[in-house]
C-alpha positions in Angstrom: 62.9 130.4 124.1 60.9 127.2 123.5 59.4 126.0 120.5 55.7 127.4 118.9 53.3 124.8 119.6 53.0 122.2 117.0 56.6 122.3 116.4 59.3 119.1 115.9 61.9 121.7 117.0 64.1 121.8 113.6 65.4 124.9 111.8 63.4 125.1 108.5 66.4 126.1 107.2 68.5 123.8 108.8 66.1 120.8 107.8 67.8 117.5 106.5 71.0 119.2 105.8 72.2 120.5 108.9 69.6 118.0 111.6 71.2 114.7 110.9 71.6 114.6 107.0 75.1 115.5 106.3 76.3 118.0 108.7 74.6 117.4 112.2 76.2 115.1 114.3 78.8 113.7 111.7 82.2 115.3 113.5 83.5 112.0 113.8 83.3 112.1 109.6 84.0 115.7 108.7 87.2 116.5 111.7 89.7 113.4 110.8 89.3 113.6 106.9 91.2 117.2 105.5 93.5 116.3 108.6 94.5 112.4 106.4 94.4 113.7 103.0 96.8 116.6 104.2 99.0 113.2 105.2 98.6 111.2 103.1 99.8 113.2 100.6 102.8 115.0 102.1 103.8 111.4 103.1 104.0 110.9 99.7 105.6 113.4 98.5 108.5 113.5 101.3 109.4 109.8 100.3 109.1 110.2 96.6 111.1 113.5 97.6 113.7 111.1 100.2 114.0 108.1 97.7 115.2 110.7 94.7 117.2 112.4 96.4 118.7 109.5 97.9 118.8 106.3 96.5 119.5 105.9 92.9 117.4 102.9 92.7 114.5 104.5 93.8 114.2 101.7 97.0 115.3 102.1 100.7 115.5 98.9 102.7 114.0 99.3 106.2 114.8 96.4 107.3 114.9 92.6 106.1 114.0 89.3 107.5 111.8 86.7 106.7 109.2 89.5 106.5 110.5 92.8 104.2 110.0 96.6 104.1 110.9 99.1 101.8 110.5 102.4 100.9 109.6 102.7 97.3 108.8 105.4 94.5 106.4 103.5 92.2 103.1 104.4 90.2 100.5 102.2 90.0 98.3 103.0 87.6 95.6 100.4 88.7 94.2 99.7 91.6 95.5 97.5 95.1 98.4 94.6 94.1 98.4 96.3 90.7 95.4 95.1 89.1 93.5 97.0 86.3 97.0 98.5 85.1 95.2 99.2 81.5 91.9 101.2 83.6 93.1 104.2 84.6 90.2 106.3 83.7 87.6 103.9 84.4 89.0 103.8 87.7 89.1 107.5 88.3 85.2 107.3 87.2 84.7 104.8 90.0 86.5 106.4 92.5 84.7 109.4 91.5 81.3 108.0 91.9 82.4 106.1 95.0 83.1 109.5 97.0 79.6 110.5 95.9 78.3 107.3 97.3 80.6 107.6 100.3 78.5 111.0 100.9 74.8 109.5 100.5 76.4 106.7 102.3 76.7 109.7 104.9 74.1 111.0 104.8 71.7 107.4 105.7 74.2 107.1 108.9 72.7 107.4 112.1 74.5 109.9 115.0 75.5 107.1 117.2 77.5 105.0 114.9 81.0 107.0 115.1 83.2 103.7 114.3 81.4 104.0 110.8 81.6 107.5 110.2 85.4 107.2 111.1 85.7 104.5 108.6 84.1 106.4 106.2 86.2 109.1 107.1 89.6 106.9 106.5 87.8 105.7 102.9 87.2 109.6 101.7 90.4 110.1 102.5 92.6 108.0 100.7 89.6 108.0 97.5 90.6 112.2 97.6 94.4 111.1 97.9 94.5 108.7 95.3 92.3 110.4 93.2 94.4 113.6 93.2 97.2 112.0 92.4 95.1 110.1 89.1 94.5 114.6 88.4 97.5 115.6 88.9 100.5 113.4 87.6 101.5 113.1 83.8 100.6 108.8 84.3 97.4 109.0 86.1 99.6 107.1 88.5 99.1 107.2 92.3 101.8 107.2 94.1 102.9 103.8 96.2 105.7 103.8 98.5 105.1 101.3 101.7 106.5 97.8 100.3 106.0 94.5 102.4 107.4 91.8 100.7 107.9 88.0 103.4 106.6 85.0 103.6 102.5 84.8 103.3 99.9 82.4 103.9 99.3 83.8 99.7 101.0 84.1 96.9 100.7 87.8 96.8 103.1 90.1 97.3 101.9 93.3 99.3 102.1 96.6 98.6 100.1 99.6 101.0 99.8 103.0 99.2 99.4 106.2 100.9 
């Protein structure tokens, strides 16, 4: 029925893990990321399979113009925009450390910070999808398949990889 006098209302078995730590009130984090990892891995596999079966040059133009968009099957052994191509193992270690740090950060996140928890879930899903690629592909690359080019105010070619 009620809590014992002097009780905090917390179960000693739940402690910080459930009451407010990693599990308690964190549905905005725990619910999205498994679905997003599956979606990430499925989309990469589907696009790479489609390009292998139908496009000898492994490129498929979706639309062209001042902004162009192609599906491509590229392996990126570096990081964003193809930086650090020779640092794959170091990047893998950093990604693993980032996942651990993300869980620590989640434990410190307030129950009411729903948007922050959702953003952490998106970051975790992306990191896990990339780590899956790193650990399962022979060249340890991350599969990238969305290629945008256009008249940007900066000089980079933007690549967004699943």
